[in-house]
C-alpha angles and dihedrals in degrees: 000000000000118000093239090056096056114128116263096251097180093048091047091051090055095045120108132192091211097087095143093088109099100173117110092242116026109212133198116272098251105023143042091252111131116228113245092227088062088065103035101038093064117112090249093047090247096303091125090061095057113130095035127110119239137180113216135168141185145106126316108244093182134355137181136178119233138182093042091303097315094120142357139221117222130188103213126195128179098182096252091110139358096253124088128226116229111231127190119204125185119219089239090062100051141349102275093207091068099048104038100069116099110257097030115138117225139175112198141170126208152127120293110228140176112253123230116285116272096035124122096235122084093204139004134198118235104206119227099168135024108206099179140006125192101194124210133202105241090205092059103033104112100208112082122192092252124096111279129211123230089239090059092050092056089076094054102041096160091058097049097094089063091065122087097240098048094041089057091050090048092053092049092049089047092054092046092048093052090048094051107033128072090245089076090092091065096043115158137155089289116114125236104229129187111215112215102242109017107042107061096072091044093049092048091053092049092049092047090052092044094051096029094238 
């Protein structure tokens, strides 16, 4: 394939199938947490929102301490899009040892800022408050940072939606379900999820009724 025909990876990572949300800042269904895709999927990558305060949450995809442990960089993802939001947390705000490990769950609030020139990120969140931390044992967390095979993921089914491949599939299935089923009229930021053992017969009955099969 020619180099100029390569897929736009960065744009695809920012893309979302939930385009029905028209509010300036799409929030989670039952909290005031702003969805990361609302920030990063803008045409300017979120730069136009710099200077505003946001509350975001999700799982730490990668984290590292810098400045001899004085602060940490986190790559945060909430599943609303493929891209991660870079988050900076000072040691005075929260214990870095709890939030840096991959797989930790955090809910933070901070000021969205423009990063220094020459960096990959368009925006970054400077954390002022940490509202919640769901710690994880790095020695037991089953998802390493390396690329994982689908065969490997079969043994940890409940963690699969945290991976890039399965999260994309989940968002596509969510969009298709809302397009096909009667529930599309009450679409919200809730996600349509197929449970592994209970849903298939229910879905089949709904589809048969919908299409009079």
